[in-house]
C-alpha positions as CSV (number, residue, x, y, z in Angstrom):
1,M,191.5,56.5,255.1
2,A,188.7,55.1,252.7
3,K,190.0,53.2,249.4
4,E,190.0,55.5,246.3
5,S,187.4,53.1,244.8
6,V,185.1,53.7,247.6
7,K,185.5,57.6,247.0
8,A,185.3,57.2,243.4
9,R,181.8,55.2,244.2
10,D,180.6,57.7,246.4
11,K,181.4,60.4,243.6
12,K,179.7,58.7,241.2
13,R,176.5,58.0,243.0
14,R,176.3,61.9,243.8
15,H,176.4,62.6,240.2
16,L,173.7,60.3,239.2
17,V,171.7,61.5,241.9
18,A,172.1,65.1,240.7
19,K,171.5,63.9,237.1
20,Y,168.1,62.0,238.0
21,A,166.8,64.1,240.5
22,A,164.1,66.2,238.3
23,K,162.9,62.8,236.7
24,R,162.4,61.2,239.9
25,I,160.3,64.0,241.3
26,A,158.2,63.9,237.8
27,L,157.7,60.2,238.1
28,K,156.8,60.3,241.8
29,K,154.3,62.8,241.1
30,Q,152.7,61.1,238.3
31,G,152.8,57.9,240.4
32,N,154.8,56.0,237.7
33,Y,156.6,53.6,239.9
34,M,157.3,51.1,237.0
35,A,159.3,53.9,235.3
36,L,160.8,54.8,238.6
37,D,162.2,51.3,239.2
38,K,163.7,51.2,235.7
39,L,166.1,54.1,236.6
40,P,169.5,53.3,237.8
41,K,169.7,52.0,241.6
42,N,172.6,54.7,242.2
43,S,170.2,57.5,241.2
44,S,168.4,56.9,244.5
45,P,169.1,59.6,247.2
46,V,168.8,56.7,249.9
47,R,172.0,55.2,248.8
48,L,174.3,58.2,249.5
49,R,176.4,58.4,252.7
50,N,178.0,61.3,254.2
51,R,181.9,61.0,253.8
52,C,184.8,63.1,254.9
53,N,185.8,65.5,252.1
54,I,189.4,64.9,253.0
55,T,189.6,61.3,253.9
56,G,186.3,59.5,252.4
57,R,185.7,58.3,256.1
58,A,181.9,57.7,256.5
59,R,181.8,57.3,260.3
60,G,182.3,60.3,262.6
61,Y,181.5,62.9,259.9
62,M,180.8,66.4,260.9
63,R,178.1,67.8,258.7
64,R,178.7,71.4,259.5
65,F,182.4,71.2,258.5
66,G,182.1,68.2,256.0
67,I,184.9,66.7,257.6
68,S,185.4,63.5,259.9
69,R,186.1,64.0,263.6
70,L,189.9,62.9,263.1
71,V,190.5,65.7,260.5
72,F,188.5,68.2,262.5
73,R,190.4,67.5,265.7
74,K,193.8,67.6,263.9
75,W,192.8,70.9,262.1
76,A,191.5,72.7,265.0
77,L,194.5,72.0,267.1
78,E,196.6,73.4,264.1
79,G,194.4,76.6,264.0
80,K,193.3,75.9,260.6
81,L,189.4,76.3,261.6
82,P,188.7,79.9,262.2
83,G,186.7,80.3,265.2
84,I,187.3,77.0,266.8
85,R,189.4,76.4,269.9
86,K,189.8,73.7,272.4
87,A,187.5,73.7,275.3
88,S,188.6,74.2,278.8
89,W,186.8,75.0,282.2
């Protein structure tokens, strides 16, 4: 499980990316890279990292479900994910 500070930092970055998205697009279209450089570093979408919505884990993230492989496995075995069942052949 990720530390609460890491989760908070990620949440803050996502907020900044959303806030400056339109401004970023406009500055890129103009070619004004000096003004673009003055925007906060954390407003760049490149700095985002996919994280599990439950634990905050960055590795083993399953984009389709928005959770990590560990939470996915646990929930799938408990039957909390509709349409998911254990493979057997």
